[in-house]
N, C-alpha and C positions, 0 to 999 in steps of 0.2 A: 542409365548413364550414357549409353550409346545414342539414345534419342536426343539428349542434351547436346552431345557433341555434334550430331547432324544439324541440330538447330543453329548451333554456333557457326558452322560452316556456311549454311545458307544465309545467315545474318551478315557475315562478312562479305559474301558475294553480292548481296544487295546494297551494301554501303556505297555511297558516292565515292568518286576517285579521291577527293580531298580528304576523306575519312580513311580510306584503305591505305593511302600513301602519305599519311600525315608526317611520317618521319622525314620525308624529303624537305618539308618546311624547315626542320631543324638543321639539316645538312646545308641547304642553300642559305639559310639565315646566318649560320656561323661563317660560311665561305664569303658571303657578301660583306659581313661586318669586318672580317679580317682583311679582305682586299681593300675596303674603304679606309681602314685604319692605316694600312701600309702606303696608300696613295697620298694621304695628307702630308704636305711638305713641312712637317715639323721634325722630320728625322735627318734633315741636312746636317752633315758633319757629325753624325752620331756614331760613325764607323760600324753601322749595322748593315746586314746584307741587303736590306730593302731601302736604304737611305735615298737612293736615286731612282727608285722603281718608277715613280710617276714621270719624271723627266725622260728617262731612257725609253719608255714605252708610251709616250704621250700620243704619238700618231696612231698607234693601235687603239688606245683608249678612245680617242676622238672618232676613230672609224666605227667603233661599237656604238658610240653615242648617236652618230649619224644613222647607223643601221637600225637602231631602235626607233628613231624618228621616222624613217622610211617605212619600216614594216609595221610598227605599232600605230602610226597615225596616218601617213599619206596613203598607204594601201587601203585602209578602211574608208578614207575620204573618196578614193577613186571608186570603190565598190558602191558606196551609199549615194554618191552624187548622181542626180538625175539630169541636170543640165549638161548638155554636150560640151559647150564652150568651157565651163568650169572644170569638167572632167579632163579635157585636153590640157588645160593649164596645169592641173594637178599632176597629170602624167609627165608633163615637161619638168615640173618641179622635182618629181621623184627621180627622173633621169638625170637632172642636173646634180642632185645630191649623191646619186649613185656614182657619178663620175668623180665627185669630190672624195667619196669614201675610197674608191680605188686609188685615187691620188695619195690618200693618207697611208695606205699600205705600201705604195711605192716609195713614199718619203721615208717610211720606217727603215727601208733597206737602201737609203741614199740614192735612189734612182731618179727621182724628180723632186722639185720643191713646190710645196703647196702654200697658198696664202695663209695668213695668220688666223687663229681660231676666232678672234673677234670679228674679222671680216666675214667668215663663214656663217657665224651666228647671225650677224647683221643681214646677210643675204637671205638666210632662212626666214627671218622676221619680215623683211621687205617683200619677198615672194608670197608669203602667206597672207600678209596684209593686202597685197595687190590682188590676189585671187579672191579674197573676201569682198574687196571693192567692186571687182567685176561682177561677182555674184549679186551684190546689192544693186548694181545697175540693171542687171537682167531681171531681178525680182521686181524692180520698179515698174517694168512694162508687163509684168505678169500679175494680175490681180489675185489669182488663186494661191500664189506663193509669196506671202509678205515677208520682208526682211526687217528684223528689229533695229531700231535706231541705235541702241547701245552697241550692237555688233558693228555697225558702220563706224561709230566713234573709236571702237577698239581697233578696227582695221586701219583707220587713219593713223592712230597711235603706233601701230606696228610698223607701218611704212616709214613714219617719221623717225622712230627709234632705229630701225634698220638702216636708214640712210646715214644717220649719225655714226653708227657703229662701223659702217663700211668705210667712211671717210676718216674716222678717228678711232684709235685703239683705246677703248674705255677700260678693257681688262686684258690681262695677259694669261700665260700658261699657269702661273702661280694661282690665280683666282679660280681657274677652271678645275685645277686639281683639288683645291679646297672644296669647291661645290660638289664635284664628283665623289670625293671621299665621304663627305657628310651625307649625301643622298644614299650612297651605298650602305653606310652604317645604319641610317634610319630604315632603309629597306630591309636590311638584315634583321633588325630588331622586330619589325612588323612581321616578317616571315616566321621568326621564332615564336612570337605571340600567337600567330595563326596556327602553328604546330600544336600548341597546347589547346587551342580552341577546337581544332579539327580532330584531336585525339578522341577516338570513339569510347563512349562510356561502357564499362563492363556490366553486363546484366547480372541480376541477383542469382539467376540459375547458373550462370557461368562461374560466379564466385563460389557458390555452393559446390559445384563440380570440382573446382580447383582445390577446395578444402578437403573434399572427399578423396581426391587423388593423393594429396599430401598425407592424409591419415592412412590411406591404403599403403603408400610407400613406406611409411614409418612402421606399420604393422608387418609388412613383408620383411623389412630389415630386422625387426625384433624376432620374427619367426626364424629367419636365417641364423641369427646369433644363437637362438635357443637350440636349433638343430645342430649347430656346430658344437655347442656345449654338451648336448646329449651324446653326440658321436664320440666326443673326447672322453666323456665319462664311461661310455660303453667300452671304448678301447682300453681304458684303464682297468675296468672290471675284468675284461677278458684277459689282460696281462696278469692280473692278480690271481685269477682262477687257474691260468696255465702254470704260474709259479707254485701255487698250492698243490696242483696235481703232480708236478715234478717232485716237490718235497715229499708228498705222500708216497709216491713210487720209490723214491730213494730210501725213505724210512722203512718201507716194506722190504725192499731188497736187503737192507742191512739187518733187519730183524729175522729173516728166514734162516741164515746160517746158525744163529744163536739157538733157535728152536730145534733145528735138526741135530745139533750137538748133544743135548740131553737125551733125545730119543735114541741115538746110537748107543749111548752108554747104558741105557736101560735094557736094550736088546742084547748087549754083550753079557750083562749080568744074568 
């Protein structure tokens, strides 16, 4: 049994992190789904505590969206990019959105005013498209690094869409809250499913060990109960024996004077 336990400990230590900490998927999945559901603007005028959660903390929500974009995408592009010009432009892009993110925090506390979310998203698309176009131009003069035509078309589309969004508000806070809420709910569901997938399977040896441990515990409980019953029965027997001894002594003490009386009469005669 000790060998099986040692094997289980070593098995757990060798498991990958997503297997050892699979329960974190459930926690974050539930948290993301609840947060997303509370941000969706369907709770307006519902008199619930979270009815205006999205509008009240929209600047902070947008700050986290920008932060995810900077850390999750732009930093990776800076590290992977080999062309110095494109890398410098990406660093400028990251710095620009870092300033916007700081502005969102300051706007949350009514310190400054930041441009609308549609303009910021438009600027993000325009800058990304511009960086891609510059990269396509540089790759044109470098035969070893070819740039796909479809990516150039996407880049032009990003610049065009970004320009339209900067000049005209296509969407408002309401739409961003809907999109953010739905994305969070979907992410929460995916994490919840990943929790079930990442949950490590129990080995047959471990199952057998657990069954043996349960049986052993049941046997120990049964033995303890039996011991208690035996002790109680012994105590009862001891009490009965002590009572019998007392009764015997009492009857003997009562019988002695009666025997001595006839003996005295016989001696007198």
